N, C-alpha and C positions, 0 to 999 in steps of 0.2 A: 037886867036882862042884856043891855048893851054891853056891859063889861064882861058878861059870860060869853057873848058871841065873839069878842075881840080875838081871843086865842085861836078860835076856829077859823076866822077870816085870815089871820096871819099864816096859819098852817096851810090853808088852801092856796094862798098866794105863793108860798114857797114851793108847794107841789107843782103849781102851774109853771113856775119859772124853771123847775127841773125838767118838766116835760118838754118845754120849748127848747131848752138847751140840748136835750137828747135828740129831739127832732132835727135841730139845726146840724148836729154832728152827722146824722144820717144823710142829710142833703149834700154834705160836702163830698166831692168825688175823691176816690182814693188815687193818689199819684201812681202812674203806671210804673211797672218795674223797669229798671234799667236794662236796655238790650244787651245781649252778649257782645263782647268785644270782637272787632273784625279779625279775621285770620287771613294772612297773605303769604304766598310762596310762589316761586318761579318753578313751573312744572316742566317746561320744555323750551329749548332755544334751537332754531333751525334756519339755515340759509335756504332761500327759495330754491327748490329743485335739488337740494343736497341732503345729506344725512342729518338727523336730529340729535341733540344732546338732551339727556335727562339726568336728574340727580343720581349720583353714584357711577355715571359714565365717565370715561376719560375726558379731561377738560379741553375738548377740541370741537370747533364748529367751522363750517365753511362759509365764505361770502356767498350771497345769493347768486344764482346763475342768471339773474335778470340784469338789465342795464343799470339799475340803481344799486345792485348788490345788496338786496334787501334781506335782513335777518328778522325773523318773527319770534317774539317772546310771548309764550303762552302762560297765563296766570292760573293759579288755583286759589279761589277766593271764597270765603264764607262770612256770613253776617254783615255783608256790605253790598249795596245795590249800585251798579255802575249805570250812570245816566249822564247825558250831556248837561252842561251848566244851565241852570234855570229850569230844569225839567224834573226835579226830584219830587215835587208835589208832596204827597203825604208820606212818602218813604222816610222812615226815621233816621236810618244810617245810610247815607247816599252821597255819591260824588263821582269823581273820575280817578283814573290811574295815570301816573306819570312815569315814563321810562327815562332814566338819565344814564347816558353812556359816558363812562369815564368821569364820574362826579369828582369834584374837588371843592370842598366847602359848599358855597351856594352856587357855584358854577359847574358846568359840565361841557363835554365836547359836543354832545347832541342831546336834545330834549324832545320827547314826543308825548303829548297828552292824548288819552283815548278814553272812550266810554264803553269799551268792550274788553273781554279777557284776552284777546290777541292783539299785540301791539307791533306794528311794522316799523322798522328803522332802516333807512337806506344808508349803507356804510360806504358808498362810493367815494365820499370825500375823506373818510377816515382810513380806508384801506385795511389790509391785513395787519395782524399784530396782536398783542395782549390787550384785551378790552374788558372793562367791568360793566356789567349790566345791572343797574339798580332800579327797582320799582318801588314807588311810594304811592300813597293814597291821599287825595285831597277831598275835603268835605264839600258840601253844597255852597259854602262861602269861599272856597278856594284855599282854605287853611289846611295845613298838614294834619292828617289823622294820627293821633298819638297812640303809642303802645300802652296798653292798660297797666303794665307793670313798671316799665322804665320811664314813662311819661315823655319819652323822646319820639320823634317821628317814626311811625311804623314803616318798615321796609323789608324787602327781600333782595338779596344781592348774590351774584355769581361772577367770578372772573374766569374768562375762557381765552384760549389761544384761537384767534380767528385766522384761518388759513385760506389761500386761494382755492379755487374750484378743484376738487380732487385731492386736496391736501390732507383730508382726514380719512381717506380710503373709503369713501361713501358707497352706499349700495347701488348708486347709479351706474357703477362700473360693471354690474352684474350682466347687463344686456350685452355689452361688448365682449366680456369673457365668454358668455354663452355662445356667441356667434363664432368666436375663434376656436372654441373647443370642438365645434362641429367639423373643422377642417381635417384633423387627423383621421376621423372616421371615413371621410371621403378618400383620403390617401390610402387607407387600409383597403378600400374597395378596389382602387386602382392597382394596389400591390398584388391583388389576387389574380390579375390578368396573366403575369408571367407563369404562374403555377398552371393555369388552364392551358397556356401555350405549351408548357412542358409535357403535360399529359397528352396533348394532341400529337406532339412530336413522337412520344413513346409509342402511341398507338400506330402511327404511320410506320415506324421502324419495325414493329411487330408484324404488320401486314406484309411488309417487303420481305422479311425473313421467311414467313409462311409461303410466299410465292416462290422463293428460291428453292425451298425444300420440295415443293410440289414439282418444279421443273426437274430437279435432281432425280426424283422418283420415276419420272417418265423416262 
């Protein structure tokens, strides 16, 4: 009898082992899918108080009208959360943006790190001229975020001619032009006065002629 039960016991043991293995597989959590890669582009560059540059516009932007001659770079960003260092929390793809003006290798003329999609750069020390605005992303550890395809640091860059205030023919001149355009209308009103005087003179002359004709008739 014992020999007859041995194969049954072995079979039950194997079955139990298979069940435990299957249950163990169910308990393991499935790794989360990789998040989509970040997308970064420069959407607008504008000197404070001046006209703005957008992609496909002529490559001209003015120095800011403020004392620091501030130029604001606005980003278009997807699949990436901007937060100050140390505050990413549970955000999976998170960090800061870095604006590098006139980059050269690892150096640049000006660097600004920000946790928002608008980055302000005071160009008073750099002044007008040809300037390159390059934006990169840094992860929560301060390391460059890499492009998913090239494996090089992800960036967006634009080279613009930065001119003094009014150099790009900005819309801020519209108010001045509007005011000066009103002057000719005022001149036109004043030009009407001689015509009115001429009509008055003609009327007076006609009255004088009628009076002379009346005297002659008498």
